[in-house]
FIDOKE-886269 format. One record per residue (C-alpha): residue number from 1; x, y, z. Coordinates in steps of 0.05 Angstrom, whole numbers, plus 5000, padded with zeros to 4 digits. Example, Ala and Ser with C-alpha at 12.3 -4.5 7.8 and 13.67 -1.06 7.14 Angstrom:
REM FIDOKE-886269
+-----+------+------+------+
|   k |    u |    v |    w |
+-----+------+------+------+
|   1 | 5246 | 4910 | 5156 |
|   2 | 5273 | 4979 | 5143 |
+-----+------+------+------+
***
This chain:
REM FIDOKE-886269
+-----+------+------+------+
|   k |    u |    v |    w |
+-----+------+------+------+
|   1 | 5312 | 4960 | 4826 |
|   2 | 5305 | 5014 | 4875 |
|   3 | 5239 | 4997 | 4896 |
|   4 | 5263 | 4926 | 4921 |
|   5 | 5321 | 4963 | 4957 |
|   6 | 5283 | 5025 | 4984 |
|   7 | 5219 | 4990 | 4999 |
|   8 | 5215 | 4914 | 4998 |
|   9 | 5282 | 4887 | 5023 |
|  10 | 5275 | 4886 | 5096 |
|  11 | 5351 | 4910 | 5121 |
|  12 | 5349 | 4969 | 5072 |
|  13 | 5274 | 4980 | 5054 |
|  14 | 5225 | 5028 | 5093 |
|  15 | 5167 | 4986 | 5076 |
|  16 | 5164 | 4944 | 5143 |
|  17 | 5176 | 5015 | 5183 |
|  18 | 5118 | 5046 | 5141 |
|  19 | 5075 | 4985 | 5160 |
|  20 | 5093 | 4982 | 5232 |
|  21 | 5070 | 5058 | 5237 |
|  22 | 5006 | 5043 | 5205 |
|  23 | 4990 | 4981 | 5243 |
|  24 | 5010 | 5025 | 5306 |
|  25 | 4962 | 5082 | 5286 |
|  26 | 4908 | 5030 | 5271 |
|  27 | 4914 | 4992 | 5342 |
|  28 | 4940 | 4929 | 5310 |
|  29 | 4870 | 4917 | 5278 |
|  30 | 4883 | 4889 | 5204 |
|  31 | 4817 | 4911 | 5185 |
|  32 | 4834 | 4986 | 5200 |
|  33 | 4897 | 4976 | 5167 |
|  34 | 4864 | 4952 | 5102 |
|  35 | 4815 | 5011 | 5107 |
|  36 | 4874 | 5057 | 5117 |
|  37 | 4909 | 5036 | 5056 |
|  38 | 4843 | 5038 | 5015 |
|  39 | 4841 | 5109 | 5037 |
|  40 | 4918 | 5130 | 5033 |
|  41 | 4930 | 5098 | 4965 |
|  42 | 4872 | 5129 | 4925 |
|  43 | 4890 | 5193 | 4957 |
|  44 | 4962 | 5194 | 4936 |
|  45 | 4949 | 5166 | 4869 |
|  46 | 4893 | 5211 | 4850 |
|  47 | 4929 | 5272 | 4885 |
|  48 | 4993 | 5261 | 4847 |
|  49 | 4954 | 5248 | 4780 |
|  50 | 4921 | 5312 | 4791 |
|  51 | 4985 | 5351 | 4802 |
|  52 | 5012 | 5325 | 4732 |
|  53 | 4997 | 5382 | 4693 |
|  54 | 5030 | 5432 | 4735 |
|  55 | 5086 | 5393 | 4765 |
|  56 | 5108 | 5364 | 4697 |
|  57 | 5117 | 5433 | 4676 |
|  58 | 5173 | 5443 | 4730 |
|  59 | 5205 | 5372 | 4732 |
|  60 | 5192 | 5347 | 4660 |
|  61 | 5148 | 5290 | 4637 |
|  62 | 5199 | 5232 | 4648 |
|  63 | 5222 | 5257 | 4722 |
|  64 | 5148 | 5267 | 4742 |
|  65 | 5125 | 5195 | 4722 |
|  66 | 5189 | 5165 | 4765 |
|  67 | 5164 | 5210 | 4822 |
|  68 | 5096 | 5185 | 4814 |
|  69 | 5114 | 5113 | 4807 |
|  70 | 5158 | 5122 | 4869 |
|  71 | 5101 | 5142 | 4913 |
|  72 | 5048 | 5100 | 4879 |
|  73 | 5081 | 5033 | 4869 |
|  74 | 5106 | 5024 | 4942 |
|  75 | 5036 | 5033 | 4970 |
|  76 | 5003 | 4988 | 4916 |
|  77 | 5056 | 4930 | 4929 |
|  78 | 5043 | 4943 | 5009 |
|  79 | 4968 | 4941 | 5005 |
|  80 | 4968 | 4880 | 4958 |
|  81 | 5011 | 4839 | 5004 |
|  82 | 4978 | 4858 | 5067 |
|  83 | 4915 | 4842 | 5042 |
|  84 | 4936 | 4773 | 5020 |
|  85 | 4972 | 4760 | 5087 |
|  86 | 4910 | 4782 | 5122 |
|  87 | 4853 | 4762 | 5080 |
|  88 | 4831 | 4708 | 5129 |
|  89 | 4830 | 4749 | 5192 |
|  90 | 4763 | 4758 | 5228 |
|  91 | 4700 | 4721 | 5239 |
|  92 | 4689 | 4660 | 5207 |
|  93 | 4610 | 4665 | 5190 |
|  94 | 4606 | 4601 | 5150 |
|  95 | 4654 | 4537 | 5146 |
|  96 | 4642 | 4491 | 5091 |
|  97 | 4680 | 4433 | 5115 |
|  98 | 4632 | 4424 | 5177 |
|  99 | 4575 | 4402 | 5122 |
| 100 | 4604 | 4359 | 5067 |
| 101 | 4561 | 4347 | 5006 |
+-----+------+------+------+
***
């Protein structure tokens, strides 16, 4: 699919470039990158959803849904994958292995 070729697959996709730019903007801090995704995705998703009544008149319903999904799905995919990859970054507050039951 187009999402795989244009975003996910490293040799042809832009997902790695976008993530590298976001990490550079956040100074390499995975917590800030996750926060940036948490701000960027809802803004894009809600902003495009809010434009739907106006934009669908110009583009048509089907094309608007394709445009909406082409912006929303790559950001959602990147945010989920990044979160899972960096879920254990940071300070360990409690280690259950140190005190077995």
